[in-house]
VEXVO-69216 format. One line per 2 residues: number of its first residue (from 1); for each residue x, y, z of N, C-alpha, C. Coordinates in pm, whole numbers. Layout:
BEGIN
NUM> X Y Z X Y Z X Y Z; ...
***
This chain:
BEGIN
1> -1190 -1031 -1603 -1309 -974 -1666 -1366 -861 -1581; -1382 -885 -1450 -1437 -783 -1361 -1343 -663 -1356
3> -1212 -689 -1350 -1114 -582 -1344 -1120 -497 -1471; -1133 -560 -1585 -1140 -486 -1711 -1265 -397 -1717
5> -1378 -451 -1668 -1501 -371 -1666 -1489 -255 -1569; -1422 -278 -1458 -1398 -171 -1360 -1310 -62 -1420
7> -1208 -103 -1493 -1120 -6 -1558 -1196 74 -1663; -1285 8 -1736 -1367 77 -1836 -1457 180 -1770
9> -1517 145 -1657 -1601 241 -1584 -1516 360 -1540; -1398 335 -1487 -1310 444 -1444 -1275 538 -1558
11> -1241 483 -1674 -1208 567 -1790 -1331 648 -1834; -1448 586 -1828 -1571 657 -1866 -1598 772 -1770
13> -1581 748 -1640 -1603 853 -1541 -1505 968 -1562; -1378 935 -1582 -1274 1037 -1598 -1297 1121 -1723
15> -1350 1059 -1829 -1372 1132 -1953 -1507 1201 -1959; -1593 1175 -1860 -1725 1238 -1858 -1826 1171 -1948
17> -1793 1051 -1996 -1883 977 -2085 -1963 875 -2005; -2075 835 -2061 -2155 728 -1999 -2082 595 -2019
19> -2087 509 -1918 -2022 378 -1933 -2091 297 -2044; -2014 217 -2117 -2075 135 -2223 -2165 26 -2166
21> -2247 -29 -2249 -2337 -137 -2210 -2255 -255 -2156; -2305 -315 -2049 -2236 -428 -1989 -2133 -389 -1884
23> -2107 -260 -1874 -2012 -209 -1776 -2089 -180 -1647; -2028 -206 -1532 -2100 -174 -1408 -2127 -24 -1399
25> -2234 10 -1335 -2270 151 -1316 -2205 203 -1188; -2177 331 -1185 -2115 394 -1068 -2194 363 -941
27> -2325 378 -947 -2409 356 -828 -2396 214 -775; -2386 115 -863 -2372 -23 -820 -2239 -45 -748
29> -2132 9 -807 -1998 -6 -749 -1991 63 -614; -2042 184 -605 -2034 259 -481 -2127 201 -374
31> -2239 145 -413 -2328 81 -316 -2255 -36 -251; -2184 -116 -330 -2111 -230 -275 -2005 -181 -176
33> -1928 -79 -214 -1823 -26 -126 -1883 39 0; -1992 111 -17 -2057 174 97 -2111 69 194
35> -2170 -37 141 -2220 -145 226 -2106 -214 300; -1993 -232 233 -1877 -293 298 -1827 -205 412
37> -1814 -75 387 -1768 17 491 -1866 20 607; -1995 18 579 -2096 17 685 -2088 -111 767
39> -2063 -225 703 -2050 -351 775 -1928 -349 867; -1817 -293 819 -1697 -282 902 -1725 -189 1020
41> -1789 -76 995 -1820 19 1102 -1910 -47 1206; -2008 -123 1162 -2098 -192 1255 -2021 -293 1338
43> -1933 -368 1273 -1852 -466 1345 -1766 -399 1451; -1705 -285 1416 -1624 -212 1512 -1709 -161 1628
45> -1828 -114 1597 -1916 -57 1699 -1959 -162 1802; -1985 -284 1758 -2036 -387 1850 -1924 -467 1917
47> -1800 -440 1882 -1688 -511 1943 -1665 -462 2085; -1629 -553 2174 -1599 -519 2313 -1456 -464 2318
49> -1442 -339 2351 -1313 -271 2351 -1263 -246 2492; -1268 -344 2579 -1231 -328 2720 -1088 -283 2740
51> -998 -316 2651 -857 -283 2670 -822 -142 2624; -917 -70 2570 -890 66 2522 -890 165 2636
53> -818 274 2616 -811 378 2718 -938 462 2721; -1016 455 2620 -1136 537 2613 -1257 451 2579
55> -1370 483 2639 -1491 409 2605 -1583 491 2516; -1535 605 2471 -1614 690 2383 -1559 681 2241
57> -1639 627 2152 -1598 610 2014 -1692 684 1921; -1637 738 1817 -1717 792 1707 -1672 715 1584
59> -1757 627 1535 -1724 543 1421 -1811 588 1304; -1747 626 1196 -1820 669 1077 -1770 592 955
61> -1857 578 859 -1823 514 733 -1869 606 620; -1794 605 514 -1833 689 400 -1776 630 273
63> -1838 665 162 -1782 630 33 -1750 759 -41; -1658 750 -133 -1615 868 -210 -1730 915 -298
65> -1747 1045 -307 -1853 1098 -393 -1811 1087 -540; -1907 1092 -628 -1877 1085 -770 -1782 1198 -810
67> -1808 1318 -762 -1722 1432 -797 -1577 1411 -755; -1556 1367 -631 -1418 1349 -584 -1352 1231 -653
69> -1429 1128 -688 -1373 1015 -761 -1328 1058 -900; -1413 1132 -969 -1377 1180 -1103 -1254 1270 -1096
71> -1250 1360 -997 -1133 1447 -981 -1006 1365 -962; -1013 1262 -880 -895 1179 -854 -852 1105 -980
73> -947 1048 -1053 -914 974 -1175 -854 1067 -1281; -901 1190 -1287 -844 1286 -1383 -707 1335 -1339
75> -692 1358 -1209 -566 1408 -1155 -455 1303 -1166; -490 1179 -1142 -393 1069 -1147 -430 979 -1264
77> -402 1027 -1386 -449 959 -1506 -392 819 -1526; -288 783 -1455 -234 647 -1461 -315 550 -1374
79> -400 604 -1288 -474 526 -1191 -603 473 -1253; -625 342 -1239 -752 286 -1285 -846 271 -1165
81> -973 258 -1191 -1073 253 -1083 -1044 141 -984; -1001 26 -1033 -975 -86 -942 -850 -65 -857
83> -773 40 -884 -655 72 -804 -681 181 -700; -798 244 -706 -833 348 -609 -855 281 -474
85> -776 321 -375 -780 253 -246 -873 319 -145; -930 433 -180 -1017 501 -83 -1157 525 -137
87> -1212 424 -207 -1350 435 -254 -1446 442 -137; -1410 374 -30 -1491 377 92 -1396 362 209
89> -1437 415 323 -1350 405 439 -1427 411 568; -1359 370 674 -1414 373 808 -1318 453 894
91> -1369 544 972 -1287 625 1062 -1333 600 1205; -1235 578 1293 -1263 558 1434 -1196 669 1512
93> -1275 750 1580 -1223 856 1665 -1259 823 1808; -1167 852 1898 -1195 830 2039 -1175 960 2115
95> -1220 961 2238 -1200 1076 2324 -1065 1075 2390; -987 970 2370 -855 961 2432 -761 1063 2371
97> -678 1123 2454 -581 1219 2403 -468 1143 2335; -417 1204 2232 -308 1144 2156 -200 1248 2136
99> -77 1209 2156 33 1304 2145 51 1357 2003; 0 1288 1902 19 1330 1764 -89 1425 1713
101> -203 1430 1780 -312 1512 1727 -355 1622 1822; -275 1653 1920 -307 1762 2010 -421 1732 2105
103> -453 1604 2123 -555 1568 2220 -696 1571 2167; -714 1578 2037 -849 1584 1982 -902 1448 1941
105> -827 1343 1965 -865 1211 1913 -817 1204 1770; -799 1088 1719 -749 1078 1582 -793 952 1516
107> -757 936 1390 -797 818 1315 -746 691 1378; -631 700 1444 -579 580 1507 -646 555 1641
109> -747 633 1672 -824 613 1793 -749 652 1919; -638 721 1904 -562 762 2020 -490 647 2087
111> -479 535 2018 -417 417 2077 -284 391 2008; -191 340 2081 -60 305 2026 -42 156 2032
***
């Protein structure tokens, strides 16, 4: 039931129509994903990372904007909203040099 309502919201967003009654609203769905990403970022921030090569972390969380979500759903018309894997995300950057990113820190935190 939840999956079907999510798919209906995705089709509504992709077509530019308002979601039908009883369908979750975009803001509700994104708030849940944003809160989840923020909770993960907070957990990462408060974790003791003694074994890491760097003690400088930049941890950010974000959710996909409505515009980029609609673009993705239109571009990948086979994709339903519940299959979108990057509605929200957490990025961890460190000051550690990494051979793959030219020493600027990277999503993998410069750790192997």
